[in-house]
C-alpha positions in Angstrom: -25.8 -3.0 -5.7 -22.8 -1.8 -7.8 -19.8 -4.2 -7.9 -16.6 -3.6 -9.8 -13.4 -5.4 -10.5 -10.2 -3.6 -11.2 -7.0 -5.2 -12.6 -4.5 -5.4 -15.4 -4.5 -9.1 -16.2 -6.8 -10.9 -18.5 -8.1 -13.1 -15.7 -10.1 -10.2 -14.3 -12.3 -10.2 -17.4 -14.0 -13.4 -16.2 -15.7 -11.4 -13.4 -17.8 -9.6 -16.0 -19.8 -12.9 -16.4 -20.7 -12.6 -12.7 -22.1 -9.1 -13.2 -19.0 -7.1 -12.2 -18.2 -3.8 -14.0 -14.6 -4.6 -15.1 -12.0 -1.9 -15.2 -8.9 -2.9 -17.2 -6.0 -0.8 -16.1 -2.3 -0.6 -17.2 0.2 -2.3 -15.0 1.6 1.0 -13.9 -1.1 3.5 -13.0 -0.8 7.2 -13.8 -2.1 9.9 -11.4 -5.3 10.1 -13.6 -5.7 6.4 -13.5 -5.4 6.4 -9.7 -8.0 9.1 -9.3 -10.3 7.3 -11.7 -10.0 4.0 -9.8 -10.5 5.7 -6.4 -13.6 7.6 -7.7 -15.2 4.3 -8.9 -14.4 2.6 -5.7 -16.2 5.2 -3.7 -19.4 4.8 -5.8 -19.4 1.0 -5.4 -20.5 -1.4 -2.7 -18.1 -4.2 -3.5 -14.7 -3.9 -5.1 -12.4 -6.7 -6.3 -8.8 -5.3 -6.7 -5.9 -7.2 -8.2 -2.9 -7.0 -5.9 -0.8 -5.1 -8.4 -3.4 -2.3 -8.5 -3.9 -2.4 -4.8 -0.2 -1.9 -4.1 -0.3 1.3 -6.1 -3.5 2.8 -4.5 -3.4 1.4 -1.0 -2.2 4.5 0.9 -4.8 6.8 -0.6 -7.5 4.2 -0.5 -6.9 3.7 3.3 -7.2 7.5 3.9 -10.4 7.7 1.8 -12.0 4.6 3.4 -11.4 5.9 6.9 -13.5 9.0 6.3 -16.1 7.4 4.0 -19.6 7.2 5.5 -20.5 3.9 3.8 -17.2 2.4 2.6 -17.4 -0.5 0.1 -16.1 -4.0 0.8 -12.7 -4.2 -0.8 -11.4 -7.7 -1.7 -7.8 -7.9 -2.8 -7.0 -10.9 -5.0 -3.5 -12.1 -6.0 -2.3 -11.7 -9.5 -1.7 -15.1 -11.2 1.6 -14.1 -12.9 3.4 -13.9 -9.5 4.3 -16.9 -7.5 3.7 -15.2 -4.1 1.4 -12.6 -2.8 2.2 -9.3 -1.3 -0.7 -9.5 1.2 1.1 -12.2 3.3 4.0 -9.9 3.8 1.7 -7.0 4.7 -0.1 -9.3 7.2 3.2 -10.3 8.7 4.1 -6.6 9.2 0.8 -5.8 10.8 1.1 -8.8 13.2 4.7 -7.8 14.0 3.7 -4.3 14.8 0.8 -5.5 17.0 2.9 -8.1 18.9 6.2 -6.3 18.9 8.2 -9.3 17.7 9.2 -10.1 14.1 7.5 -13.5 13.3 9.1 -16.1 11.0 6.9 -17.8 8.4 7.5 -21.4 7.5 7.8 -21.8 3.7 
């Protein structure tokens, strides 16, 4: 089974000890970088994406995964340099869309 980890921080390197193929990417991805990441995702079974990378590829990734015959499991992990995660905001937006009412989060 092919497993990869994609990120820009040094913390992602630790996953290489668990057998992941680690792809170190710059913080801002170019078009070539995005195509390279998406190509590697499609040939893998498990993908760990740092949140900063996920934000840049999520729209294209969603389109590709919807049509993939055997899509990989994609796990988005927060980047340690930020205090909060983008995924909570994304989850809130999805729930709001489903329920029809903007929910408030307690902090």
